[in-house]
LOTORLUM-966153 format. One record per residue (C-alpha): x, y, z; residue in three letters; residue number from 1. Coordinates in steps of 0.2 Angstrom, whole numbers, plus 2048, in hexadecimal, padded with zeros to 3 digits. Example, Ala and Ser with C-alpha at 12.3 -4.5 7.8 and 13.67 -1.06 7.14 Angstrom:
<nodes>
NODE east north  up resn resi
NODE  83E   7EA 827  ala    1
NODE  844   7FB 824  ser    2
</nodes>
This chain:
<nodes>
NODE east north  up resn resi
NODE  A82   3BB ECD  unk    1
NODE  A83   3B5 EE0  unk    2
NODE  A92   3AA EE6  unk    3
NODE  A97   3A3 EFA  unk    4
NODE  AA0   393 F00  unk    5
NODE  AB5   392 F01  unk    6
NODE  ABD   3A2 EFD  unk    7
NODE  AAF   3A8 EF3  unk    8
NODE  AB6   3BB EF3  unk    9
NODE  AC4   3B7 EEB  unk   10
NODE  ABE   3AB EDF  unk   11
NODE  AB5   3B7 ED5  unk   12
NODE  ABB   3C8 ECE  unk   13
NODE  AB2   3D7 EC6  unk   14
NODE  ABB   3DC EB5  unk   15
NODE  AC3   3ED EB8  unk   16
NODE  AC3   3ED ECA  unk   17
NODE  AD4   3F4 ECD  unk   18
NODE  AD2   3F4 EDF  unk   19
NODE  AD9   3E2 EE2  unk   20
NODE  AE2   3D7 ED7  unk   21
NODE  ADA   3C6 EDE  unk   22
NODE  ACF   3B9 ED9  unk   23
NODE  ACD   3B4 EC6  unk   24
NODE  AD4   3BF EBA  unk   25
NODE  ACD   3C3 EAB  unk   26
NODE  AD1   3BA E9C  unk   27
NODE  ACD   3C2 E8B  unk   28
NODE  ACD   3B4 E80  unk   29
NODE  AC5   3BD E70  unk   30
NODE  AB9   3B0 E6B  unk   31
NODE  AA8   3A6 E72  unk   32
NODE  AA7   397 E7E  unk   33
NODE  A9A   38E E7C  unk   34
NODE  AA0   37F E8D  unk   35
NODE  AAC   380 E98  unk   36
NODE  AB0   377 EA7  unk   37
NODE  ABF   375 EB6  unk   38
NODE  AC7   365 EBF  unk   39
NODE  AD3   365 ECE  unk   40
NODE  AE0   366 EC0  unk   41
NODE  AD7   36C EB2  unk   42
NODE  ACC   376 EA7  unk   43
NODE  AC5   374 E96  unk   44
NODE  ABB   37E E8D  unk   45
NODE  AB2   37E E7A  unk   46
NODE  AB2   38F E6B  unk   47
NODE  AA3   38F E63  unk   48
NODE  AAA   389 E52  unk   49
NODE  AAC   379 E5B  unk   50
NODE  ABD   377 E63  unk   51
NODE  AC2   372 E72  unk   52
NODE  AD3   377 E7C  unk   53
NODE  AD8   372 E8F  unk   54
NODE  AE4   37B E9A  unk   55
NODE  AEC   373 EAB  unk   56
NODE  AEC   37C EB8  unk   57
NODE  AF9   378 EC7  unk   58
NODE  AFF   380 ED7  unk   59
NODE  B10   38F EDB  unk   60
NODE  B17   38D EE7  unk   61
NODE  B0E   39D EEF  unk   62
NODE  AFF   392 EF0  unk   63
NODE  AF5   39C EE1  unk   64
NODE  AEE   390 ED2  unk   65
NODE  AF9   392 EC2  unk   66
NODE  AF2   38E EB0  unk   67
NODE  AFD   386 EA2  unk   68
NODE  AFE   38A E92  unk   69
NODE  AED   386 E87  unk   70
NODE  AEC   37A E7C  unk   71
NODE  AE1   373 E6C  unk   72
NODE  AD8   361 E6C  unk   73
NODE  ADA   35B E5D  unk   74
NODE  AC7   353 E58  unk   75
NODE  AC1   34B E48  unk   76
NODE  AB0   351 E4F  unk   77
NODE  AAA   363 E55  unk   78
NODE  AA9   363 E68  unk   79
NODE  A99   369 E71  unk   80
NODE  A9C   367 E83  unk   81
NODE  AAA   362 E8E  unk   82
NODE  AAB   35C EA1  unk   83
NODE  AB9   35A EAC  unk   84
NODE  ABF   34E EB8  unk   85
NODE  ACE   351 EC3  unk   86
NODE  ADB   34C EB4  unk   87
NODE  AD0   346 EA8  unk   88
NODE  AC3   34F E9B  unk   89
NODE  AB5   349 E92  unk   90
NODE  AAE   350 E82  unk   91
NODE  A9E   34F E79  unk   92
NODE  A9B   352 E68  unk   93
NODE  A8D   359 E5E  unk   94
NODE  A89   349 E56  unk   95
NODE  A89   342 E68  unk   96
NODE  A9A   338 E68  unk   97
NODE  AA4   339 E77  unk   98
NODE  AB7   33B E7B  unk   99
NODE  AC1   339 E87  unk  100
NODE  AD3   343 E8C  unk  101
NODE  ADF   33E E98  unk  102
NODE  AE9   34F E9C  unk  103
NODE  AF8   346 EA8  unk  104
NODE  AFF   341 E97  unk  105
NODE  B01   34B E89  unk  106
NODE  AFE   34D E78  unk  107
NODE  AEC   34F E7E  unk  108
NODE  AE4   342 E70  unk  109
NODE  AD3   341 E74  unk  110
NODE  ACD   32D E75  unk  111
NODE  ABA   329 E6E  unk  112
NODE  AB0   31E E7A  unk  113
NODE  AA8   30D E72  unk  114
NODE  A9E   30C E7B  unk  115
NODE  A94   318 E73  unk  116
NODE  A99   315 E61  unk  117
NODE  A85   313 E5E  unk  118
NODE  A7C   31E E6B  unk  119
NODE  A7B   32E E6A  unk  120
NODE  A7F   337 E7A  unk  121
NODE  A78   349 E7F  unk  122
NODE  A81   34D E90  unk  123
NODE  A90   346 E99  unk  124
NODE  A94   34D EA9  unk  125
NODE  AA5   34A EB6  unk  126
NODE  AA9   346 EC7  unk  127
NODE  ABC   345 ECF  unk  128
NODE  ABE   337 EC7  unk  129
NODE  AB0   330 EBD  unk  130
NODE  AA4   332 EB0  unk  131
NODE  A91   334 EAD  unk  132
NODE  A88   333 E9A  unk  133
NODE  A75   338 E97  unk  134
NODE  A72   32F E84  unk  135
NODE  A65   338 E79  unk  136
NODE  A5A   328 E7E  unk  137
NODE  A5B   32E E90  unk  138
NODE  A65   31E E95  unk  139
NODE  A73   322 EA1  unk  140
NODE  A85   31D EA2  unk  141
NODE  A95   31D EAE  unk  142
NODE  AA5   318 EAE  unk  143
NODE  AB5   31C EB7  unk  144
NODE  ABA   31A ECA  unk  145
NODE  AAD   311 ED5  unk  146
NODE  AB4   314 EE5  unk  147
NODE  AA4   31A EEF  unk  148
NODE  A95   314 EE2  unk  149
NODE  A96   323 ED9  unk  150
NODE  A93   318 EC8  unk  151
NODE  A83   313 ED0  unk  152
NODE  A86   2FF EC9  unk  153
NODE  A7E   2F8 EDA  unk  154
NODE  A8E   2F0 EDE  unk  155
NODE  A9E   2F5 EE5  unk  156
NODE  AAC   2F5 EDA  unk  157
NODE  ABC   2FC ED5  unk  158
NODE  AB6   305 EC6  unk  159
NODE  AB1   303 EB2  unk  160
NODE  ABE   307 EA3  unk  161
NODE  AAD   309 E97  unk  162
NODE  A9C   30F E9A  unk  163
NODE  A92   303 EA4  unk  164
NODE  A7D   308 EA0  unk  165
NODE  A76   30B EB3  unk  166
NODE  A67   300 EB2  unk  167
NODE  A5C   303 EBF  unk  168
NODE  A59   314 EB4  unk  169
NODE  A56   30C EA5  unk  170
NODE  A43   30E EA7  unk  171
NODE  A45   322 EB0  unk  172
NODE  A44   32F EA3  unk  173
NODE  A53   339 EA7  unk  174
NODE  A55   34A EA0  unk  175
NODE  A65   351 EA7  unk  176
NODE  A74   348 EB4  unk  177
NODE  A83   350 EC0  unk  178
NODE  A8F   349 EC7  unk  179
NODE  A9E   351 ED4  unk  180
NODE  AAA   34B EDF  unk  181
NODE  AA5   335 EE3  unk  182
NODE  A91   33A EE0  unk  183
NODE  A87   33A ED1  unk  184
NODE  A75   341 ECD  unk  185
NODE  A69   340 EC2  unk  186
NODE  A58   347 EBD  unk  187
NODE  A47   343 EB4  unk  188
NODE  A3A   34B EAA  unk  189
NODE  A2F   34C EBB  unk  190
NODE  A3C   353 EC5  unk  191
NODE  A41   345 ECD  unk  192
NODE  A52   343 ED2  unk  193
NODE  A5E   333 ED4  unk  194
NODE  A6E   333 EDD  unk  195
NODE  A7C   327 EE1  unk  196
NODE  A8E   327 EE7  unk  197
NODE  A97   32E EF6  unk  198
NODE  A8B   335 F05  unk  199
NODE  A99   339 F13  unk  200
NODE  A91   34A F16  unk  201
NODE  A80   349 F0F  unk  202
NODE  A84   34C EFF  unk  203
NODE  A76   342 EF9  unk  204
NODE  A69   34A F01  unk  205
NODE  A61   33A F0A  unk  206
NODE  A62   33F F1B  unk  207
NODE  A70   334 F1F  unk  208
NODE  A83   332 F1B  unk  209
NODE  A83   321 F14  unk  210
NODE  A8C   31D F02  unk  211
NODE  A7E   316 EF5  unk  212
NODE  A83   30D EE6  unk  213
NODE  A73   30C EDD  unk  214
NODE  A69   31C ED8  unk  215
NODE  A5E   321 EE6  unk  216
NODE  A4E   32D EE6  unk  217
NODE  A50   33C EF0  unk  218
NODE  A40   33C EF4  unk  219
NODE  A3F   34C EFF  unk  220
NODE  A42   355 EEC  unk  221
NODE  A31   34D EE6  unk  222
NODE  A23   35A EE2  unk  223
NODE  A32   368 EE2  unk  224
NODE  A32   368 ECF  unk  225
NODE  A45   366 ECD  unk  226
NODE  A4B   36D EBC  unk  227
NODE  A60   36C EC0  unk  228
NODE  A6B   364 ECA  unk  229
NODE  A7E   369 ECE  unk  230
NODE  A8C   361 ED8  unk  231
NODE  A99   366 EE0  unk  232
NODE  AA9   35E EE8  unk  233
NODE  A9F   358 EF9  unk  234
NODE  A8E   362 EF6  unk  235
NODE  A7F   363 EE9  unk  236
NODE  A73   372 EE4  unk  237
NODE  A61   371 EDE  unk  238
NODE  A57   37C ED2  unk  239
NODE  A47   37B ED0  unk  240
NODE  A3A   381 EC4  unk  241
NODE  A35   38F ECF  unk  242
NODE  A46   396 ED1  unk  243
NODE  A4B   38F EE1  unk  244
NODE  A5B   389 EE7  unk  245
NODE  A5D   37B EF3  unk  246
NODE  A70   374 EF9  unk  247
NODE  A76   367 F03  unk  248
NODE  A84   35D F07  unk  249
NODE  A93   363 F11  unk  250
NODE  A93   377 F17  unk  251
NODE  AA3   374 F1E  unk  252
NODE  AAA   387 F15  unk  253
NODE  A9A   38C F15  unk  254
NODE  A94   386 F02  unk  255
NODE  A81   384 F06  unk  256
NODE  A7E   394 F07  unk  257
NODE  A75   393 F17  unk  258
NODE  A80   3A0 F22  unk  259
NODE  A86   391 F2A  unk  260
NODE  A93   384 F29  unk  261
NODE  A8A   374 F2F  unk  262
NODE  A87   367 F21  unk  263
NODE  A75   363 F1C  unk  264
NODE  A6F   352 F1C  unk  265
NODE  A60   357 F11  unk  266
NODE  A5D   363 F02  unk  267
NODE  A59   373 F0A  unk  268
NODE  A53   383 F05  unk  269
NODE  A5F   393 F01  unk  270
NODE  A56   3A0 F09  unk  271
NODE  A63   3AE F04  unk  272
NODE  A5B   3AC EF4  unk  273
NODE  A47   3AF EF9  unk  274
NODE  A3F   3BA EED  unk  275
NODE  A4F   3B7 EE1  unk  276
NODE  A49   3AC ECF  unk  277
NODE  A59   3A1 ECE  unk  278
NODE  A5B   39A EBA  unk  279
NODE  A6D   393 EBC  unk  280
NODE  A79   38C ECA  unk  281
NODE  A89   383 EC9  unk  282
NODE  A93   37D ED5  unk  283
NODE  AA7   37C ED8  unk  284
NODE  AB2   372 EE4  unk  285
NODE  AAB   379 EF5  unk  286
NODE  AA0   38B EEC  unk  287
NODE  A90   38D EE5  unk  288
NODE  A8B   39C ED8  unk  289
NODE  A79   3A1 ED2  unk  290
NODE  A74   3AC EC5  unk  291
NODE  A61   3B3 ECA  unk  292
NODE  A55   3BD EC0  unk  293
NODE  A48   3CA EC6  unk  294
NODE  A3B   3C4 EB4  unk  295
NODE  A2D   3BB EB9  unk  296
NODE  A32   3AB EAA  unk  297
NODE  A43   3A4 EA9  unk  298
NODE  A47   39B E98  unk  299
NODE  A51   38C E9C  unk  300
NODE  A46   37D E9B  unk  301
NODE  A49   36B E9C  unk  302
NODE  A50   362 E8C  unk  303
NODE  A48   354 E85  unk  304
NODE  A52   348 E7A  unk  305
NODE  A47   33E E6F  unk  306
NODE  A4B   32E E64  unk  307
NODE  A4B   32D E52  unk  308
NODE  A49   31B E50  unk  309
NODE  A37   315 E59  unk  310
NODE  A3B   30F E6A  unk  311
NODE  A2F   30F E76  unk  312
NODE  A35   316 E88  unk  313
NODE  A39   327 E83  unk  314
NODE  A27   32B E7D  unk  315
NODE  A23   32D E8E  unk  316
NODE  A27   340 E8A  unk  317
NODE  A17   342 E81  unk  318
NODE  A0B   33A E8C  unk  319
NODE  A10   344 E9B  unk  320
NODE  A02   350 EA3  unk  321
NODE  A02   363 E9C  unk  322
NODE  A06   373 EA4  unk  323
NODE  A13   36B EB0  unk  324
NODE  A06   360 EB9  unk  325
NODE  A12   350 EB4  unk  326
NODE  A1D   356 EC3  unk  327
NODE  A10   351 ED0  unk  328
NODE  A16   340 ECE  unk  329
NODE  A16   336 EDE  unk  330
NODE  A0D   324 EE1  unk  331
NODE  9FE   32A EE0  unk  332
NODE  9FF   334 ED0  unk  333
NODE  A07   32D EC0  unk  334
NODE  A09   33E EB7  unk  335
NODE  A03   337 EA6  unk  336
NODE  9F5   33B E9A  unk  337
NODE  9EF   32A E99  unk  338
NODE  9E2   332 E8B  unk  339
NODE  9EC   336 E80  unk  340
NODE  9F7   327 E80  unk  341
NODE  9E9   31C E7B  unk  342
NODE  9E6   32A E6E  unk  343
NODE  9F9   327 E65  unk  344
NODE  9F8   312 E68  unk  345
NODE  9E7   313 E61  unk  346
NODE  9F0   31A E50  unk  347
NODE  A00   30D E54  unk  348
NODE  9F9   300 E53  unk  349
NODE  9EB   304 E41  unk  350
NODE  9FC   306 E38  unk  351
NODE  A01   2F4 E35  unk  352
NODE  A16   2FB E30  unk  353
NODE  A15   306 E3D  unk  354
NODE  A0F   2F9 E4A  unk  355
NODE  A1C   2EB E46  unk  356
NODE  A29   2FA E48  unk  357
NODE  A21   2FF E5A  unk  358
NODE  A1F   2ED E60  unk  359
NODE  A31   2E8 E5A  unk  360
NODE  A38   2F5 E64  unk  361
NODE  A2D   2F2 E75  unk  362
NODE  A34   2E0 E73  unk  363
NODE  A41   2E6 E73  unk  364
NODE  A41   2F0 E81  unk  365
NODE  A36   2E5 E8F  unk  366
NODE  A45   2DA E94  unk  367
NODE  A50   2E8 E95  unk  368
NODE  A44   2F1 EA5  unk  369
NODE  A4C   2EF EB5  unk  370
NODE  A42   2E3 EC1  unk  371
NODE  A49   2F1 ECF  unk  372
NODE  A42   300 EC6  unk  373
NODE  A46   312 ED2  unk  374
NODE  A38   31E ED6  unk  375
NODE  A27   31D ECF  unk  376
NODE  A29   326 EBD  unk  377
NODE  A33   314 EB8  unk  378
NODE  A24   30C EBA  unk  379
NODE  A1A   318 EAF  unk  380
NODE  A21   30C E9F  unk  381
NODE  A16   2FE EA8  unk  382
NODE  A06   309 EA6  unk  383
NODE  A09   30E E96  unk  384
NODE  A0A   2FB E8F  unk  385
NODE  9F8   2F6 E98  unk  386
NODE  9F1   304 E8E  unk  387
NODE  9FB   2FD E7F  unk  388
NODE  9F5   2EB E81  unk  389
NODE  9E3   2F1 E83  unk  390
NODE  9E5   2FB E73  unk  391
NODE  9EC   2EC E6B  unk  392
NODE  9DD   2E1 E72  unk  393
NODE  9D0   2ED E6C  unk  394
NODE  9D5   2F3 E58  unk  395
NODE  9E1   2E6 E53  unk  396
NODE  9D9   2D7 E4C  unk  397
NODE  9EB   2CC E4C  unk  398
NODE  9F1   2CA E5A  unk  399
NODE  A01   2C2 E62  unk  400
NODE  A04   2BC E72  unk  401
NODE  A13   2C0 E75  unk  402
NODE  A14   2D2 E78  unk  403
NODE  A07   2CE E87  unk  404
NODE  A10   2C0 E8D  unk  405
NODE  A20   2CA E8F  unk  406
NODE  A18   2D9 E97  unk  407
NODE  A10   2CC EA3  unk  408
NODE  A23   2C7 EA5  unk  409
NODE  A28   2D8 EA9  unk  410
NODE  A1C   2DA EB6  unk  411
NODE  A1F   2C9 EC0  unk  412
NODE  A31   2CF EBF  unk  413
NODE  A2B   2DE ECA  unk  414
NODE  A2D   2DC EDC  unk  415
NODE  A1A   2DE EE6  unk  416
NODE  A1C   2EF EED  unk  417
NODE  A22   2F7 EDB  unk  418
NODE  A10   2EE ED6  unk  419
NODE  A08   2F5 EE1  unk  420
NODE  A0D   306 EDE  unk  421
NODE  A09   303 ECD  unk  422
NODE  9F8   2FF ED3  unk  423
NODE  9F3   30E EDA  unk  424
NODE  9FA   317 ECB  unk  425
NODE  9EF   30E EBF  unk  426
NODE  9E2   307 ECB  unk  427
NODE  9D7   2FB EC5  unk  428
NODE  9DB   2FC EB2  unk  429
NODE  9EE   2F5 EB5  unk  430
NODE  9E7   2E7 EBF  unk  431
NODE  9DD   2E2 EB3  unk  432
NODE  9E8   2E4 EA5  unk  433
NODE  9F3   2D8 EAB  unk  434
NODE  9E8   2CD EB3  unk  435
NODE  9DF   2CD EA2  unk  436
NODE  9F3   2C6 E99  unk  437
NODE  9F3   2BB EA5  unk  438
NODE  9E4   2B3 EA3  unk  439
NODE  9E6   2B4 E91  unk  440
NODE  9F4   2AB E8F  unk  441
NODE  9F0   29E E9C  unk  442
NODE  9DF   29B E90  unk  443
NODE  9EA   29A E81  unk  444
NODE  9F6   28C E89  unk  445
NODE  9E7   281 E90  unk  446
NODE  9DD   282 E81  unk  447
NODE  9CB   280 E88  unk  448
NODE  9CF   275 E97  unk  449
NODE  9D5   279 EA8  unk  450
NODE  9E5   272 EAD  unk  451
NODE  9E4   263 EB8  unk  452
NODE  9F4   262 EBE  unk  453
NODE  9FD   273 EC8  unk  454
NODE  A05   27F EBE  unk  455
NODE  A17   27A EBC  unk  456
NODE  A25   284 EC9  unk  457
NODE  A2C   290 EBA  unk  458
NODE  A1A   295 EB5  unk  459
NODE  A17   2A2 EC0  unk  460
NODE  A08   2AA EB9  unk  461
NODE  9FA   2A3 EC4  unk  462
NODE  A05   2A9 ED4  unk  463
NODE  A07   2BC ECC  unk  464
NODE  9F4   2B8 ECA  unk  465
NODE  9F0   2B6 EDE  unk  466
NODE  9FE   2C4 EE2  unk  467
NODE  9F5   2D1 ED7  unk  468
NODE  9E4   2CC EDE  unk  469
NODE  9EA   2CC EEF  unk  470
NODE  9F0   2DF EEB  unk  471
NODE  9E0   2E4 EE3  unk  472
NODE  9D7   2DE EF4  unk  473
NODE  9E5   2E8 EFE  unk  474
NODE  9E4   2F9 EF5  unk  475
NODE  9D0   2F6 EF4  unk  476
NODE  9CF   2F7 EE1  unk  477
NODE  9BF   2EC EDC  unk  478
NODE  9C3   2E6 ECA  unk  479
NODE  9B7   2DC EBE  unk  480
NODE  9BE   2CA EBD  unk  481
NODE  9B4   2BF EB2  unk  482
NODE  9B9   2AD EBA  unk  483
NODE  9B0   2A1 EAC  unk  484
NODE  9A5   297 EB7  unk  485
NODE  9AE   286 EB0  unk  486
NODE  9BD   289 EBA  unk  487
NODE  9B4   28C ECA  unk  488
NODE  9AA   27B EC8  unk  489
NODE  9BC   274 EC6  unk  490
NODE  9C2   27D ED5  unk  491
NODE  9B5   276 EDF  unk  492
NODE  9B7   266 ED6  unk  493
NODE  9A6   265 ECE  unk  494
NODE  9A0   25F EBD  unk  495
NODE  9A1   26C EAF  unk  496
NODE  995   26B EA1  unk  497
NODE  996   270 E8F  unk  498
NODE  98B   27F E92  unk  499
NODE  99A   285 E9D  unk  500
NODE  9A7   284 E91  unk  501
NODE  99D   291 E86  unk  502
NODE  9A6   29E E8C  unk  503
NODE  9B5   299 E88  unk  504
NODE  9B2   297 E76  unk  505
NODE  99F   29C E71  unk  506
NODE  9A1   299 E5F  unk  507
NODE  9A7   285 E65  unk  508
NODE  999   286 E70  unk  509
NODE  98C   288 E63  unk  510
</nodes>
């Protein structure tokens, strides 16, 4: 193990070394500890039997930290993990329930968070005075103080007493979270890093010192295959799949490990660890530590939490490109195996009972998608929906226009720039899929005639049609767009014939 930063020589102590009495004293607890966390004035840990314990710490007259008496937290459920704020402890049970304990008011009675009564939580992380939770359906929730935007809710506020969903990450497949000080981070399944909160020392890695109130992608870490994130008070450490470590933020005490006390606004590789295969990182208030192995393979892998009930979004995991190719996700690579997606969708639509559940899940999901998605991974859902619509048209005899209408509405709510990125991902298939749905809806509405009156102000389909055509020209994408002759004649104020109408319905034309 290596450590660096404030007081790091006194911070760690070798067991059995009698040459010094400084450092952390060895504590022989006599049982296995499965989770441990420390805040400014509190320490919590979990035994292997699921029991949780809390210790208050305080500073003595001589300036040393002194721990108080260890106290058992009586909880109805077995605890799996703990995370500490400055004075509050968050407990995560094996069932996915979340409990909070205010250590400033003994006895330490856990309070369950009702917001997660019907939601299973997979991970919790705490900063100084805020908390972050990741559910097993890959949704991120935050609560607590919001003085520097650490909740990521997109607006300035005093804070939130109950968990609030971070909607801008709703379509991002998040697999890990981290929090420290007044900043928060989220890691996606393909290595995308998203940050928000305080940034006075560059701890967000965005190249500046401006706070951000909404999750923002750390573009400099794209394609680095990030697999773990850990936050200190004013600095952050990143671990890649290859075992490399990047740090950024405050370097006041040397906690970045770059042989200097300078702040770093961008993620910087810790060169002193060159050649070492790091397998775990940890950050304290003003120090870092890491474990490394010389083995060619390391055992820590990203964990995927798939829901038990039908839910469309997390199935993105099943369609990722194999052999870590999905880590190359960018504005030009979506990282999906669309061929595999088509094969699975084909099976879904052919079974009536299964399709009913899938359709209901998709219809429930679409209104929840954020109109301003962050990161290119959040656009994967639209590419998969496009593939699903193609399969529906090809293999289902009875088709409902409701799903197509809601997909078109979801696309129209996106910004033009976002649609342009989606077009680069899906090229003409994406454009054709969306245009096909818009044309189909229009024809269903107008029947066999072209509307003489212009579309109402509320009807944005024809506007979107023009936008998508313009984007297709701008991106030099050639698409096959069958435009009926009768519509051309109407646009040119010509007189259509009955033969022209056969294109709308050949059977009626006969």
